[in-house]
PDB file of N, CA, C, O and CB in Angstrom:
ATOM      1  N   UNK A   1       0.842  -1.187   0.000  1.00  0.00           N
ATOM      2  CA  UNK A   1       0.000   0.000   0.000  1.00  0.00           C
ATOM      3  C   UNK A   1       0.884   1.247   0.000  1.00  0.00           C
ATOM      4  O   UNK A   1       1.838   1.341   0.772  1.00  0.00           O
ATOM      5  CB  UNK A   1      -0.956   0.000   1.224  1.00  0.00           C
ATOM      6  N   UNK A   2       0.565   2.183  -0.855  1.00  0.00           N
ATOM      7  CA  UNK A   2       1.329   3.425  -0.945  1.00  0.00           C
ATOM      8  C   UNK A   2       0.576   4.515  -0.194  1.00  0.00           C
ATOM      9  O   UNK A   2      -0.630   4.687  -0.371  1.00  0.00           O
ATOM     10  CB  UNK A   2       1.569   3.836  -2.433  1.00  0.00           C
ATOM     11  N   UNK A   3       1.291   5.238   0.635  1.00  0.00           N
ATOM     12  CA  UNK A   3       0.695   6.309   1.420  1.00  0.00           C
ATOM     13  C   UNK A   3       0.851   7.630   0.688  1.00  0.00           C
ATOM     14  O   UNK A   3       1.944   7.971   0.237  1.00  0.00           O
ATOM     15  CB  UNK A   3       1.333   6.386   2.819  1.00  0.00           C
ATOM     16  N   UNK A   4      -0.222   8.361   0.572  1.00  0.00           N
ATOM     17  CA  UNK A   4      -0.176   9.652  -0.103  1.00  0.00           C
ATOM     18  C   UNK A   4       0.075  10.758   0.923  1.00  0.00           C
ATOM     19  O   UNK A   4      -0.493  10.755   2.015  1.00  0.00           O
ATOM     20  CB  UNK A   4      -1.494   9.914  -0.882  1.00  0.00           C
ATOM     21  N   UNK A   5       0.934  11.698   0.546  1.00  0.00           N
ATOM     22  CA  UNK A   5       1.167  12.858   1.409  1.00  0.00           C
ATOM     23  C   UNK A   5       0.056  13.870   1.155  1.00  0.00           C
ATOM     24  O   UNK A   5      -0.585  13.845   0.105  1.00  0.00           O
ATOM     25  CB  UNK A   5       2.580  13.494   1.149  1.00  0.00           C
ATOM     26  N   UNK A   6      -0.165  14.745   2.102  1.00  0.00           N
ATOM     27  CA  UNK A   6      -1.206  15.763   1.947  1.00  0.00           C
ATOM     28  C   UNK A   6      -0.915  16.656   0.747  1.00  0.00           C
ATOM     29  O   UNK A   6      -1.834  17.043   0.025  1.00  0.00           O
ATOM     30  CB  UNK A   6      -1.324  16.613   3.223  1.00  0.00           C
ATOM     31  N   UNK A   7       0.350  16.985   0.528  1.00  0.00           N
ATOM     32  CA  UNK A   7       0.712  17.873  -0.580  1.00  0.00           C
ATOM     33  C   UNK A   7       0.476  17.217  -1.930  1.00  0.00           C
ATOM     34  O   UNK A   7       0.185  17.911  -2.904  1.00  0.00           O
ATOM     35  CB  UNK A   7       2.167  18.295  -0.463  1.00  0.00           C
ATOM     36  N   UNK A   8       0.595  15.895  -2.013  1.00  0.00           N
ATOM     37  CA  UNK A   8       0.489  15.215  -3.287  1.00  0.00           C
ATOM     38  C   UNK A   8      -0.884  14.662  -3.610  1.00  0.00           C
ATOM     39  O   UNK A   8      -1.066  14.074  -4.676  1.00  0.00           O
ATOM     40  CB  UNK A   8       1.452  14.129  -3.327  1.00  0.00           C
ATOM     41  N   UNK A   9      -1.851  14.829  -2.731  1.00  0.00           N
ATOM     42  CA  UNK A   9      -3.176  14.250  -2.968  1.00  0.00           C
ATOM     43  C   UNK A   9      -3.794  14.710  -4.274  1.00  0.00           C
ATOM     44  O   UNK A   9      -4.293  13.886  -5.040  1.00  0.00           O
ATOM     45  CB  UNK A   9      -4.099  14.594  -1.832  1.00  0.00           C
ATOM     46  N   UNK A  10      -3.772  16.001  -4.546  1.00  0.00           N
ATOM     47  CA  UNK A  10      -4.382  16.518  -5.761  1.00  0.00           C
ATOM     48  C   UNK A  10      -3.591  16.194  -7.013  1.00  0.00           C
ATOM     49  O   UNK A  10      -4.139  16.226  -8.115  1.00  0.00           O
ATOM     50  CB  UNK A  10      -4.550  17.992  -5.650  1.00  0.00           C
ATOM     51  N   UNK A  11      -2.322  15.884  -6.864  1.00  0.00           N
ATOM     52  CA  UNK A  11      -1.468  15.600  -8.011  1.00  0.00           C
ATOM     53  C   UNK A  11      -1.352  14.112  -8.305  1.00  0.00           C
ATOM     54  O   UNK A  11      -0.790  13.731  -9.332  1.00  0.00           O
ATOM     55  CB  UNK A  11      -0.099  16.173  -7.782  1.00  0.00           C
ATOM     56  N   UNK A  12      -1.870  13.270  -7.430  1.00  0.00           N
ATOM     57  CA  UNK A  12      -1.762  11.830  -7.626  1.00  0.00           C
ATOM     58  C   UNK A  12      -0.373  11.297  -7.355  1.00  0.00           C
ATOM     59  O   UNK A  12       0.007  10.265  -7.909  1.00  0.00           O
ATOM     60  CB  UNK A  12      -2.163  11.477  -9.015  1.00  0.00           C
ATOM     61  N   UNK A  13       0.399  11.978  -6.511  1.00  0.00           N
ATOM     62  CA  UNK A  13       1.755  11.567  -6.193  1.00  0.00           C
ATOM     63  C   UNK A  13       1.811  10.926  -4.813  1.00  0.00           C
ATOM     64  O   UNK A  13       0.985  11.215  -3.946  1.00  0.00           O
ATOM     65  CB  UNK A  13       2.708  12.761  -6.266  1.00  0.00           C
ATOM     66  N   UNK A  14       2.783  10.065  -4.623  1.00  0.00           N
ATOM     67  CA  UNK A  14       3.043   9.513  -3.303  1.00  0.00           C
ATOM     68  C   UNK A  14       4.454   9.898  -2.898  1.00  0.00           C
ATOM     69  O   UNK A  14       5.226  10.409  -3.709  1.00  0.00           O
ATOM     70  CB  UNK A  14       2.854   7.966  -3.285  1.00  0.00           C
ATOM     71  N   UNK A  15       4.779   9.653  -1.656  1.00  0.00           N
ATOM     72  CA  UNK A  15       6.118   9.976  -1.156  1.00  0.00           C
ATOM     73  C   UNK A  15       7.189   9.150  -1.871  1.00  0.00           C
ATOM     74  O   UNK A  15       8.357   9.539  -1.892  1.00  0.00           O
ATOM     75  CB  UNK A  15       6.193   9.735   0.361  1.00  0.00           C
ATOM     76  N   UNK A  16       6.802   8.018  -2.456  1.00  0.00           N
ATOM     77  CA  UNK A  16       7.755   7.138  -3.136  1.00  0.00           C
ATOM     78  C   UNK A  16       7.973   7.498  -4.605  1.00  0.00           C
ATOM     79  O   UNK A  16       8.901   6.980  -5.227  1.00  0.00           O
ATOM     80  CB  UNK A  16       7.283   5.714  -3.040  1.00  0.00           C
ATOM     81  N   UNK A  17       7.140   8.373  -5.175  1.00  0.00           N
ATOM     82  CA  UNK A  17       7.279   8.740  -6.583  1.00  0.00           C
ATOM     83  C   UNK A  17       8.511   9.608  -6.804  1.00  0.00           C
ATOM     84  O   UNK A  17       8.810  10.499  -6.010  1.00  0.00           O
ATOM     85  CB  UNK A  17       6.028   9.471  -7.070  1.00  0.00           C
ATOM     86  N   UNK A  18       9.223   9.331  -7.904  1.00  0.00           N
ATOM     87  CA  UNK A  18      10.382  10.142  -8.253  1.00  0.00           C
ATOM     88  C   UNK A  18       9.922  11.435  -8.897  1.00  0.00           C
ATOM     89  O   UNK A  18       8.957  11.456  -9.661  1.00  0.00           O
ATOM     90  CB  UNK A  18      11.331   9.374  -9.193  1.00  0.00           C
ATOM     91  N   UNK A  19      10.620  12.504  -8.582  1.00  0.00           N
ATOM     92  CA  UNK A  19      10.362  13.786  -9.227  1.00  0.00           C
ATOM     93  C   UNK A  19      11.617  14.632  -9.141  1.00  0.00           C
ATOM     94  O   UNK A  19      12.479  14.409  -8.291  1.00  0.00           O
ATOM     95  CB  UNK A  19       9.153  14.515  -8.576  1.00  0.00           C
ATOM     96  N   UNK A  20      11.704  15.590 -10.018  1.00  0.00           N
ATOM     97  CA  UNK A  20      12.821  16.514 -10.005  1.00  0.00           C
ATOM     98  C   UNK A  20      12.542  17.603  -8.982  1.00  0.00           C
ATOM     99  O   UNK A  20      11.459  18.187  -8.967  1.00  0.00           O
ATOM    100  CB  UNK A  20      13.064  17.119 -11.410  1.00  0.00           C
ATOM    101  N   UNK A  21      13.521  17.874  -8.127  1.00  0.00           N
ATOM    102  CA  UNK A  21      13.421  18.965  -7.166  1.00  0.00           C
ATOM    103  C   UNK A  21      14.593  19.904  -7.413  1.00  0.00           C
ATOM    104  O   UNK A  21      15.750  19.486  -7.393  1.00  0.00           O
ATOM    105  CB  UNK A  21      13.414  18.434  -5.686  1.00  0.00           C
ATOM    106  N   UNK A  22      14.287  21.166  -7.645  1.00  0.00           N
ATOM    107  CA  UNK A  22      15.340  22.161  -7.870  1.00  0.00           C
ATOM    108  C   UNK A  22      15.147  23.307  -6.892  1.00  0.00           C
ATOM    109  O   UNK A  22      14.024  23.754  -6.661  1.00  0.00           O
ATOM    110  CB  UNK A  22      15.324  22.681  -9.340  1.00  0.00           C
ATOM    111  N   UNK A  23      16.237  23.775  -6.325  1.00  0.00           N
ATOM    112  CA  UNK A  23      16.211  24.956  -5.469  1.00  0.00           C
ATOM    113  C   UNK A  23      17.059  26.027  -6.135  1.00  0.00           C
ATOM    114  O   UNK A  23      18.235  25.814  -6.427  1.00  0.00           O
ATOM    115  CB  UNK A  23      16.729  24.635  -4.023  1.00  0.00           C
ATOM    116  N   UNK A  24      16.448  27.177  -6.371  1.00  0.00           N
ATOM    117  CA  UNK A  24      17.130  28.288  -7.019  1.00  0.00           C
ATOM    118  C   UNK A  24      17.281  29.399  -5.986  1.00  0.00           C
ATOM    119  O   UNK A  24      16.312  29.769  -5.322  1.00  0.00           O
ATOM    120  CB  UNK A  24      16.347  28.786  -8.289  1.00  0.00           C
ATOM    121  N   UNK A  25      18.489  29.928  -5.849  1.00  0.00           N
ATOM    122  CA  UNK A  25      18.727  31.017  -4.908  1.00  0.00           C
ATOM    123  C   UNK A  25      19.348  32.203  -5.624  1.00  0.00           C
ATOM    124  O   UNK A  25      20.089  32.043  -6.594  1.00  0.00           O
ATOM    125  CB  UNK A  25      19.632  30.555  -3.758  1.00  0.00           C
ATOM    126  N   UNK A  26      19.038  33.382  -5.138  1.00  0.00           N
ATOM    127  CA  UNK A  26      19.625  34.626  -5.634  1.00  0.00           C
ATOM    128  C   UNK A  26      20.416  35.223  -4.476  1.00  0.00           C
ATOM    129  O   UNK A  26      19.896  35.397  -3.374  1.00  0.00           O
ATOM    130  CB  UNK A  26      18.518  35.635  -6.173  1.00  0.00           C
ATOM    131  N   UNK A  27      21.689  35.536  -4.748  1.00  0.00           N
ATOM    132  CA  UNK A  27      22.585  36.043  -3.700  1.00  0.00           C
ATOM    133  C   UNK A  27      23.021  37.471  -4.003  1.00  0.00           C
ATOM    134  O   UNK A  27      23.096  37.882  -5.161  1.00  0.00           O
ATOM    135  CB  UNK A  27      23.820  35.134  -3.557  1.00  0.00           C
ATOM    136  N   UNK A  28      23.307  38.217  -2.940  1.00  0.00           N
ATOM    137  CA  UNK A  28      23.883  39.546  -3.129  1.00  0.00           C
ATOM    138  C   UNK A  28      25.408  39.418  -3.253  1.00  0.00           C
ATOM    139  O   UNK A  28      25.938  38.315  -3.123  1.00  0.00           O
ATOM    140  CB  UNK A  28      23.496  40.496  -1.946  1.00  0.00           C
ATOM    141  N   UNK A  29      26.111  40.510  -3.499  1.00  0.00           N
ATOM    142  CA  UNK A  29      27.575  40.429  -3.667  1.00  0.00           C
ATOM    143  C   UNK A  29      28.316  39.848  -2.450  1.00  0.00           C
ATOM    144  O   UNK A  29      29.428  39.340  -2.593  1.00  0.00           O
ATOM    145  CB  UNK A  29      28.120  41.809  -3.960  1.00  0.00           C
ATOM    146  N   UNK A  30      27.708  39.920  -1.260  1.00  0.00           N
ATOM    147  CA  UNK A  30      28.329  39.351  -0.057  1.00  0.00           C
ATOM    148  C   UNK A  30      27.890  37.913   0.186  1.00  0.00           C
ATOM    149  O   UNK A  30      28.138  37.356   1.256  1.00  0.00           O
ATOM    150  CB  UNK A  30      27.993  40.202   1.162  1.00  0.00           C
ATOM    151  N   UNK A  31      27.234  37.308  -0.811  1.00  0.00           N
ATOM    152  CA  UNK A  31      26.768  35.920  -0.785  1.00  0.00           C
ATOM    153  C   UNK A  31      25.625  35.671   0.196  1.00  0.00           C
ATOM    154  O   UNK A  31      25.392  34.529   0.592  1.00  0.00           O
ATOM    155  CB  UNK A  31      27.911  35.017  -0.443  1.00  0.00           C
ATOM    156  N   UNK A  32      24.919  36.711   0.588  1.00  0.00           N
ATOM    157  CA  UNK A  32      23.711  36.529   1.406  1.00  0.00           C
ATOM    158  C   UNK A  32      22.553  36.185   0.478  1.00  0.00           C
ATOM    159  O   UNK A  32      22.434  36.741  -0.614  1.00  0.00           O
ATOM    160  CB  UNK A  32      23.388  37.817   2.254  1.00  0.00           C
ATOM    161  N   UNK A  33      21.715  35.280   0.914  1.00  0.00           N
ATOM    162  CA  UNK A  33      20.568  34.871   0.098  1.00  0.00           C
ATOM    163  C   UNK A  33      19.514  35.972   0.130  1.00  0.00           C
ATOM    164  O   UNK A  33      19.051  36.376   1.197  1.00  0.00           O
ATOM    165  CB  UNK A  33      19.970  33.520   0.604  1.00  0.00           C
ATOM    166  N   UNK A  34      19.145  36.451  -1.059  1.00  0.00           N
ATOM    167  CA  UNK A  34      18.104  37.466  -1.184  1.00  0.00           C
ATOM    168  C   UNK A  34      16.736  36.844  -1.406  1.00  0.00           C
ATOM    169  O   UNK A  34      15.727  37.341  -0.906  1.00  0.00           O
ATOM    170  CB  UNK A  34      18.429  38.413  -2.322  1.00  0.00           C
ATOM    171  N   UNK A  35      16.712  35.751  -2.162  1.00  0.00           N
ATOM    172  CA  UNK A  35      15.446  35.082  -2.472  1.00  0.00           C
ATOM    173  C   UNK A  35      15.744  33.632  -2.825  1.00  0.00           C
ATOM    174  O   UNK A  35      16.831  33.303  -3.299  1.00  0.00           O
ATOM    175  CB  UNK A  35      14.691  35.800  -3.644  1.00  0.00           C
ATOM    176  N   UNK A  36      14.758  32.772  -2.585  1.00  0.00           N
ATOM    177  CA  UNK A  36      14.921  31.377  -2.976  1.00  0.00           C
ATOM    178  C   UNK A  36      13.555  30.787  -3.299  1.00  0.00           C
ATOM    179  O   UNK A  36      12.520  31.269  -2.840  1.00  0.00           O
ATOM    180  CB  UNK A  36      15.623  30.562  -1.858  1.00  0.00           C
ATOM    181  N   UNK A  37      13.586  29.736  -4.096  1.00  0.00           N
ATOM    182  CA  UNK A  37      12.363  29.008  -4.427  1.00  0.00           C
ATOM    183  C   UNK A  37      12.729  27.541  -4.618  1.00  0.00           C
ATOM    184  O   UNK A  37      13.772  27.227  -5.190  1.00  0.00           O
ATOM    185  CB  UNK A  37      11.674  29.594  -5.713  1.00  0.00           C
ATOM    186  N   UNK A  38      11.880  26.654  -4.143  1.00  0.00           N
ATOM    187  CA  UNK A  38      12.055  25.220  -4.369  1.00  0.00           C
ATOM    188  C   UNK A  38      10.934  24.775  -5.306  1.00  0.00           C
ATOM    189  O   UNK A  38       9.761  25.076  -5.081  1.00  0.00           O
ATOM    190  CB  UNK A  38      12.037  24.403  -3.007  1.00  0.00           C
ATOM    191  N   UNK A  39      11.313  24.062  -6.347  1.00  0.00           N
ATOM    192  CA  UNK A  39      10.366  23.671  -7.394  1.00  0.00           C
ATOM    193  C   UNK A  39      10.309  22.149  -7.474  1.00  0.00           C
ATOM    194  O   UNK A  39      11.343  21.482  -7.516  1.00  0.00           O
ATOM    195  CB  UNK A  39      10.769  24.280  -8.771  1.00  0.00           C
ATOM    196  N   UNK A  40       9.098  21.609  -7.496  1.00  0.00           N
ATOM    197  CA  UNK A  40       8.883  20.173  -7.668  1.00  0.00           C
ATOM    198  C   UNK A  40       8.236  19.961  -9.029  1.00  0.00           C
ATOM    199  O   UNK A  40       7.208  20.568  -9.328  1.00  0.00           O
ATOM    200  CB  UNK A  40       7.992  19.577  -6.515  1.00  0.00           C
ATOM    201  N   UNK A  41       8.827  19.111  -9.850  1.00  0.00           N
ATOM    202  CA  UNK A  41       8.326  18.870 -11.195  1.00  0.00           C
ATOM    203  C   UNK A  41       7.610  17.527 -11.240  1.00  0.00           C
ATOM    204  O   UNK A  41       8.196  16.496 -10.911  1.00  0.00           O
ATOM    205  CB  UNK A  41       9.475  18.912 -12.226  1.00  0.00           C
ATOM    206  N   UNK A  42       6.354  17.538 -11.643  1.00  0.00           N
ATOM    207  CA  UNK A  42       5.562  16.310 -11.754  1.00  0.00           C
ATOM    208  C   UNK A  42       6.187  15.404 -12.815  1.00  0.00           C
ATOM    209  O   UNK A  42       6.503  15.873 -13.909  1.00  0.00           O
ATOM    210  CB  UNK A  42       4.073  16.632 -12.109  1.00  0.00           C
ATOM    211  N   UNK A  43       6.370  14.128 -12.515  1.00  0.00           N
ATOM    212  CA  UNK A  43       7.059  13.228 -13.445  1.00  0.00           C
ATOM    213  C   UNK A  43       6.299  12.932 -14.732  1.00  0.00           C
ATOM    214  O   UNK A  43       6.904  12.454 -15.692  1.00  0.00           O
ATOM    215  CB  UNK A  43       7.347  11.949 -12.760  1.00  0.00           C
ATOM    216  N   UNK A  44       5.001  13.197 -14.788  1.00  0.00           N
ATOM    217  CA  UNK A  44       4.215  12.879 -15.983  1.00  0.00           C
ATOM    218  C   UNK A  44       4.126  14.027 -16.991  1.00  0.00           C
ATOM    219  O   UNK A  44       3.531  13.857 -18.055  1.00  0.00           O
ATOM    220  CB  UNK A  44       2.831  12.478 -15.573  1.00  0.00           C
ATOM    221  N   UNK A  45       4.692  15.167 -16.686  1.00  0.00           N
ATOM    222  CA  UNK A  45       4.558  16.324 -17.562  1.00  0.00           C
ATOM    223  C   UNK A  45       5.892  16.710 -18.171  1.00  0.00           C
ATOM    224  O   UNK A  45       6.906  16.799 -17.479  1.00  0.00           O
ATOM    225  CB  UNK A  45       3.975  17.501 -16.800  1.00  0.00           C
ATOM    226  N   UNK A  46       5.876  16.938 -19.483  1.00  0.00           N
ATOM    227  CA  UNK A  46       7.058  17.442 -20.164  1.00  0.00           C
ATOM    228  C   UNK A  46       7.155  18.941 -19.915  1.00  0.00           C
ATOM    229  O   UNK A  46       6.145  19.641 -19.835  1.00  0.00           O
ATOM    230  CB  UNK A  46       7.010  17.127 -21.690  1.00  0.00           C
ATOM    231  N   UNK A  47       8.358  19.405 -19.797  1.00  0.00           N
ATOM    232  CA  UNK A  47       8.562  20.846 -19.669  1.00  0.00           C
ATOM    233  C   UNK A  47       9.599  21.269 -20.691  1.00  0.00           C
ATOM    234  O   UNK A  47      10.443  20.480 -21.116  1.00  0.00           O
ATOM    235  CB  UNK A  47       9.007  21.237 -18.224  1.00  0.00           C
ATOM    236  N   UNK A  48       9.516  22.500 -21.064  1.00  0.00           N
ATOM    237  CA  UNK A  48      10.482  23.010 -22.023  1.00  0.00           C
ATOM    238  C   UNK A  48      11.776  23.371 -21.307  1.00  0.00           C
ATOM    239  O   UNK A  48      11.792  23.601 -20.098  1.00  0.00           O
ATOM    240  CB  UNK A  48       9.916  24.232 -22.774  1.00  0.00           C
ATOM    241  N   UNK A  49      12.849  23.416 -22.069  1.00  0.00           N
ATOM    242  CA  UNK A  49      14.113  23.883 -21.511  1.00  0.00           C
ATOM    243  C   UNK A  49      14.074  25.395 -21.480  1.00  0.00           C
ATOM    244  O   UNK A  49      13.773  26.030 -22.491  1.00  0.00           O
ATOM    245  CB  UNK A  49      15.335  23.368 -22.335  1.00  0.00           C
ATOM    246  N   UNK A  50      14.372  25.976 -20.339  1.00  0.00           N
ATOM    247  CA  UNK A  50      14.355  27.420 -20.186  1.00  0.00           C
ATOM    248  C   UNK A  50      15.774  27.941 -20.036  1.00  0.00           C
ATOM    249  O   UNK A  50      16.633  27.295 -19.436  1.00  0.00           O
ATOM    250  CB  UNK A  50      13.499  27.831 -18.982  1.00  0.00           C
ATOM    251  N   UNK A  51      16.000  29.118 -20.591  1.00  0.00           N
ATOM    252  CA  UNK A  51      17.301  29.762 -20.437  1.00  0.00           C
ATOM    253  C   UNK A  51      17.079  31.215 -20.054  1.00  0.00           C
ATOM    254  O   UNK A  51      16.069  31.824 -20.404  1.00  0.00           O
ATOM    255  CB  UNK A  51      18.147  29.652 -21.741  1.00  0.00           C
ATOM    256  N   UNK A  52      18.053  31.757 -19.322  1.00  0.00           N
ATOM    257  CA  UNK A  52      17.991  33.159 -18.938  1.00  0.00           C
ATOM    258  C   UNK A  52      19.232  33.858 -19.467  1.00  0.00           C
ATOM    259  O   UNK A  52      20.356  33.402 -19.257  1.00  0.00           O
ATOM    260  CB  UNK A  52      17.872  33.319 -17.394  1.00  0.00           C
ATOM    261  N   UNK A  53      19.014  34.964 -20.151  1.00  0.00           N
ATOM    262  CA  UNK A  53      20.104  35.802 -20.624  1.00  0.00           C
ATOM    263  C   UNK A  53      20.543  36.667 -19.441  1.00  0.00           C
ATOM    264  O   UNK A  53      19.809  37.563 -19.023  1.00  0.00           O
ATOM    265  CB  UNK A  53      19.669  36.683 -21.867  1.00  0.00           C
ATOM    266  N   UNK A  54      21.724  36.406 -18.907  1.00  0.00           N
ATOM    267  CA  UNK A  54      22.175  37.105 -17.709  1.00  0.00           C
ATOM    268  C   UNK A  54      22.467  38.585 -17.956  1.00  0.00           C
ATOM    269  O   UNK A  54      22.496  39.377 -17.014  1.00  0.00           O
ATOM    270  CB  UNK A  54      23.407  36.434 -17.165  1.00  0.00           C
ATOM    271  N   UNK A  55      22.681  38.958 -19.208  1.00  0.00           N
ATOM    272  CA  UNK A  55      22.935  40.375 -19.491  1.00  0.00           C
ATOM    273  C   UNK A  55      21.650  41.190 -19.520  1.00  0.00           C
ATOM    274  O   UNK A  55      21.660  42.368 -19.161  1.00  0.00           O
ATOM    275  CB  UNK A  55      23.664  40.523 -20.818  1.00  0.00           C
ATOM    276  N   UNK A  56      20.538  40.580 -19.943  1.00  0.00           N
ATOM    277  CA  UNK A  56      19.264  41.311 -20.025  1.00  0.00           C
ATOM    278  C   UNK A  56      18.263  40.906 -18.948  1.00  0.00           C
ATOM    279  O   UNK A  56      17.354  41.669 -18.623  1.00  0.00           O
ATOM    280  CB  UNK A  56      18.643  41.099 -21.380  1.00  0.00           C
ATOM    281  N   UNK A  57      18.431  39.694 -18.392  1.00  0.00           N
ATOM    282  CA  UNK A  57      17.467  39.193 -17.414  1.00  0.00           C
ATOM    283  C   UNK A  57      16.241  38.578 -18.047  1.00  0.00           C
ATOM    284  O   UNK A  57      15.287  38.246 -17.343  1.00  0.00           O
ATOM    285  CB  UNK A  57      17.048  40.295 -16.505  1.00  0.00           C
ATOM    286  N   UNK A  58      16.244  38.415 -19.381  1.00  0.00           N
ATOM    287  CA  UNK A  58      15.088  37.855 -20.090  1.00  0.00           C
ATOM    288  C   UNK A  58      15.151  36.335 -20.134  1.00  0.00           C
ATOM    289  O   UNK A  58      16.212  35.745 -20.339  1.00  0.00           O
ATOM    290  CB  UNK A  58      15.009  38.414 -21.512  1.00  0.00           C
ATOM    291  N   UNK A  59      13.989  35.716 -19.938  1.00  0.00           N
ATOM    292  CA  UNK A  59      13.862  34.255 -20.042  1.00  0.00           C
ATOM    293  C   UNK A  59      13.324  33.892 -21.406  1.00  0.00           C
ATOM    294  O   UNK A  59      12.555  34.642 -22.006  1.00  0.00           O
ATOM    295  CB  UNK A  59      12.943  33.690 -18.933  1.00  0.00           C
ATOM    296  N   UNK A  60      13.741  32.717 -21.897  1.00  0.00           N
ATOM    297  CA  UNK A  60      13.156  32.172 -23.115  1.00  0.00           C
ATOM    298  C   UNK A  60      12.962  30.680 -22.911  1.00  0.00           C
ATOM    299  O   UNK A  60      13.687  30.047 -22.144  1.00  0.00           O
ATOM    300  CB  UNK A  60      14.053  32.463 -24.364  1.00  0.00           C
ATOM    301  N   UNK A  61      11.983  30.129 -23.601  1.00  0.00           N
ATOM    302  CA  UNK A  61      11.688  28.714 -23.461  1.00  0.00           C
ATOM    303  C   UNK A  61      11.203  28.158 -24.791  1.00  0.00           C
ATOM    304  O   UNK A  61      10.442  28.803 -25.512  1.00  0.00           O
ATOM    305  CB  UNK A  61      10.640  28.478 -22.358  1.00  0.00           C
ATOM    306  N   UNK A  62      11.655  26.957 -25.100  1.00  0.00           N
ATOM    307  CA  UNK A  62      11.176  26.248 -26.290  1.00  0.00           C
ATOM    308  C   UNK A  62       9.848  25.575 -25.939  1.00  0.00           C
ATOM    309  O   UNK A  62       9.552  25.337 -24.768  1.00  0.00           O
ATOM    310  CB  UNK A  62      12.233  25.191 -26.797  1.00  0.00           C
ATOM    311  N   UNK A  63       9.067  25.276 -26.954  1.00  0.00           N
ATOM    312  CA  UNK A  63       7.825  24.542 -26.735  1.00  0.00           C
ATOM    313  C   UNK A  63       8.138  23.127 -26.265  1.00  0.00           C
ATOM    314  O   UNK A  63       9.070  22.507 -26.776  1.00  0.00           O
ATOM    315  CB  UNK A  63       6.969  24.511 -28.023  1.00  0.00           C
ATOM    316  N   UNK A  64       7.362  22.591 -25.281  1.00  0.00           N
ATOM    317  CA  UNK A  64       7.597  21.196 -24.871  1.00  0.00           C
ATOM    318  C   UNK A  64       7.377  20.244 -26.026  1.00  0.00           C
ATOM    319  O   UNK A  64       6.543  20.496 -26.896  1.00  0.00           O
ATOM    320  CB  UNK A  64       6.682  20.813 -23.703  1.00  0.00           C
ATOM    321  N   UNK A  65       8.128  19.140 -26.038  1.00  0.00           N
ATOM    322  CA  UNK A  65       7.981  18.147 -27.108  1.00  0.00           C
ATOM    323  C   UNK A  65       7.013  17.067 -26.711  1.00  0.00           C
ATOM    324  O   UNK A  65       6.765  16.145 -27.488  1.00  0.00           O
ATOM    325  CB  UNK A  65       9.324  17.529 -27.463  1.00  0.00           C
TER     326      UNK A  65
END
């Protein structure tokens, strides 16, 4: 029997399901964390590859395949 976590009930995920977890942080020049976000990617959904132009701050993404 697989136990579902409260967070995964609506997504159909269990604690045993594999998923990508990424943590992105933004630091100031003294290496203090200004902002952070943790992202969980559902294993059944394709996502596009995203890139950020560090000179302009603009994001771009290809269409998912």
